[in-house]
N, C-alpha and C positions, 0 to 999 in steps of 0.2 A: 846654480849656473847650469846652461845647457852648451854643451860642446861634445867632446870626445865621450863622456857620460853624462850623467843627470846628477847632479850634487845640490846639496842645500845645507842650511843652517835653521836653527830656531833660537830665537832671541825672545826672553821673557823679562820683563823689567829691566831692559838695557843690558842684560847680561846673556852671553851665549849658553843656551842649556845644551849639555853633551850627553845627558842620559847616564845609566848605570854603568855602562861599558864605552862610553865615549862614542857611540855609533848614532847618536840622535841626529835627524835631520837628513837621513839617507833616503830622500824622497825618490830617487831613481829605482828604488827596490820595492815600492808599493806596486802590488799587483793589481792590474785594472782588468785583468781577463786571464781566468783560471786556465783557460785553454790556450792561452797566447803563446808566442815564440819564446823559445828557451832563453834565458838570460844566462851572461857569463857567471852569474852568482850562482847558478844551479835551479834557481825558481823558474816559473813561466808567466808570462805577461807581465812581467815589470815594466813601468814606464820607460826604463832606460833601452829595453829590449826592442821599443818603438820609435823613440826618438833620439837615441844617442847616435853621434854621428856615423859610427861604422854601420849600425843596424839601418839607419836611415839611407844610407848610400847602398846598402845591399838591397834594400827592399824596393828603392826607385829602380836599381839595375834588373831586378826579376820582374817587375811590373811593366816596365817601358816596352816590352815587346808586344803588350796588350794596347799600347798608344803610340802608333806608328805616326800619327800626325802631330805628336808633341814637339814643341821648339826645342826641347831639351836636346833630340836627336842632331839637330844643326849645331847648338851650343856646345857639344862634346865631340863633335866632328865624327859622329857614328862609332865612336869608342867609348863603352860602357865603363871603362877604367877612369875616365874623365869626370864621372859622375860626383858631384859635389854639392854642399848646401849653398854655395854661391851660384853654382849653375841653376840650381832649383829656383832661388831667388830671382836670378836674371829672367828666366823664363816666365815665371810668374808675373814679373813686371812688363813682358812682353804679351801679357793677357793669356799664357797658356792655361787652358782649363785643367789640365792634369796636374800640372805644377801648384796651381792655386788650391786644388783638391788635397794635395799632400801637405799644404801648410794648413789648411783647415782642418785636416784630420789630426796634426799633431795638436793643433788647439784644443781640438775636443779631448784628446787623449789627456793633455796636460791639465785641462779644466775639470776632468774627471778626477784625477788625482788630487789636485788643490780642493776641490769640494770636500773629498774625504778627509783631509787635514784640517779644513774648516770647521767640519762637523765634528771632529774628535777634539781639537784644541783652541776652538773659538778664535782662529786667527782669519784675519780678513785682508791682510796686506802682502801682496806677493811682488817681491822685487827679483827680476831676471835679468841675468847677464850671460855672457859666453857667445860664442860663435854662432850656434844655432839661433840665438835670439836676435840675430841680424835679420831675421825674415820680418821684423818689425810689425808696424801697426795690425796688418791681416791677421798675424798669430796672436797679437796680444789681444785684440778685438775678440777672437774666438775663443781665448782661454778666459776671458771675463765673461763672456755670455754664458759659456758652457758652465763655469763655476756657479754663476749667479743662479741659473736653472737647477742646480744640483745641492746647493746648500739649504741649510733650514732657513725657514722664512725670516727669523730676527737678524741674521747675518748678511741676508742679501743686499740691503742699501749700504753696507759697510764695504762690499768687496771692491778692492783694487789690485789692478795688476799693472806694474810700473817698470819701465827699463832701469837697470843698474847704471848708476852714473860712471863706474868703471868698466862699462861694456864688457868687451872681449878679455879683459884683464881682472875681472871680478874674482874669478876662481883662484888664480895664483896670489893675488894679493890678499885674500882672505886666508888662504893657507898659511902664507907667511907671517900674516899678523897672529895668527895662532901660535907659532913658533915661538915668536917674541913675546907675546902675552904670556906665555908658559915658561919661559926661561927665569 
């Protein structure tokens, strides 16, 4: 799920794989740049430090001063506190080049992380939900393109990046099902 943070799960043979300490699937903490921004977990360059909701808003706020012609300014009434993923999406739909580049960059970052997961676990299907996944086709296409470019050759034709049917509720419904599953 892509939203406040970046979470995930690993399913093998129709069962959730939890790992030795129950932390399997913490894809938000895959580092894609050892010199990247510091994450809340204490590490650097975690995917969550690039595309988690708060990090995304903070990055766009800091970069907007270099993009004075961006339609985002108009959509936020020149108030940086109003920056949100929805505003970025709206600007991209208005053909704003900066907003489109933010979404493309997110796709490259996620695709890079997904390629690492694919190469280690031979996983080729990624199902994405959560609020940030609302960027839709432009984001999904870039994730797919980047993943395919970076995975091992035998995996390439099998790579699929698809939206979760539960959309924004994917994270909470997945978490609640784990609670009931473990009762």
